[in-house]
PLY file of the C-alpha trace (Angstrom):
ply
format ascii 1.0
element vertex 85
property float x
property float y
property float z
element edge 84
property int vertex1
property int vertex2
end_header
14.62 12.26 -11.09
17.29 12.73 -13.70
18.18 11.36 -17.10
21.27 9.17 -17.34
23.27 12.25 -18.35
22.27 14.07 -15.15
19.68 16.34 -16.75
16.65 16.77 -14.47
13.36 15.32 -15.68
10.50 17.81 -15.56
6.95 16.55 -15.00
3.78 18.63 -15.09
1.78 18.66 -11.87
-1.08 16.92 -13.68
1.11 13.98 -14.67
2.42 13.58 -11.13
-1.15 13.61 -9.80
-2.25 11.01 -12.38
0.63 8.71 -11.38
-0.19 9.12 -7.69
-3.88 8.38 -8.34
-3.24 5.27 -10.45
0.11 3.51 -10.05
0.48 4.97 -6.56
-2.84 3.60 -5.32
-2.61 0.01 -6.49
-0.49 -2.86 -5.17
2.78 -3.46 -7.07
3.28 -3.74 -9.94
1.12 -1.65 -12.27
2.40 0.89 -14.73
1.98 3.43 -17.43
3.64 5.35 -20.22
5.18 8.81 -20.00
4.90 11.24 -22.90
6.53 14.53 -23.84
6.57 16.93 -26.75
9.73 18.39 -28.28
10.24 20.66 -25.25
11.09 17.57 -23.18
8.59 18.29 -20.40
6.70 15.14 -19.39
3.15 16.33 -19.92
1.26 13.12 -20.67
0.62 9.89 -18.82
-1.21 6.79 -20.04
-2.21 4.38 -17.30
-1.94 0.90 -18.77
-5.07 -0.79 -17.38
-4.56 -3.90 -19.51
-0.84 -4.43 -18.86
0.20 -7.60 -17.05
1.02 -7.16 -13.38
2.59 -9.42 -10.82
4.01 -8.68 -7.39
7.46 -8.43 -8.95
6.91 -7.00 -12.42
4.90 -5.03 -14.92
4.64 -5.85 -18.62
2.97 -3.24 -20.82
0.11 -4.21 -23.11
2.16 -3.49 -26.23
-0.84 -3.60 -28.59
-2.85 -1.13 -26.51
0.13 1.18 -25.97
1.04 1.17 -29.68
-2.55 1.92 -30.63
-2.72 4.84 -28.19
0.63 6.21 -29.41
-0.32 5.89 -33.08
-3.85 7.28 -32.79
-3.57 9.82 -29.99
-0.15 10.99 -28.97
2.00 10.91 -32.10
-0.46 12.85 -34.32
-0.33 15.56 -31.64
3.46 15.67 -31.34
3.65 13.64 -28.12
6.21 10.86 -27.95
6.83 8.07 -25.46
9.78 8.94 -23.23
9.53 6.35 -20.48
7.62 3.92 -18.32
6.49 4.28 -14.72
5.86 1.25 -12.54
0 1
1 2
2 3
3 4
4 5
5 6
6 7
7 8
8 9
9 10
10 11
11 12
12 13
13 14
14 15
15 16
16 17
17 18
18 19
19 20
20 21
21 22
22 23
23 24
24 25
25 26
26 27
27 28
28 29
29 30
30 31
31 32
32 33
33 34
34 35
35 36
36 37
37 38
38 39
39 40
40 41
41 42
42 43
43 44
44 45
45 46
46 47
47 48
48 49
49 50
50 51
51 52
52 53
53 54
54 55
55 56
56 57
57 58
58 59
59 60
60 61
61 62
62 63
63 64
64 65
65 66
66 67
67 68
68 69
69 70
70 71
71 72
72 73
73 74
74 75
75 76
76 77
77 78
78 79
79 80
80 81
81 82
82 83
83 84
């Protein structure tokens, strides 16, 4: 995967495994949030268990995601950098 400017995205092995074991195991569409620190490496994944899923789309649970970002990731220097679905 690459950013729109052609820069490769770098994921930790743990994040890839979490995506495979959640989003990758359920019927479409489920999703989650990707997080990275200032180094740009995607090192965090939040599986959105309460997001809305249909066969053709995924809508994040904005309240739950914002709460997680505010209380967990942001105080530790982790910022949302994308969505997987």
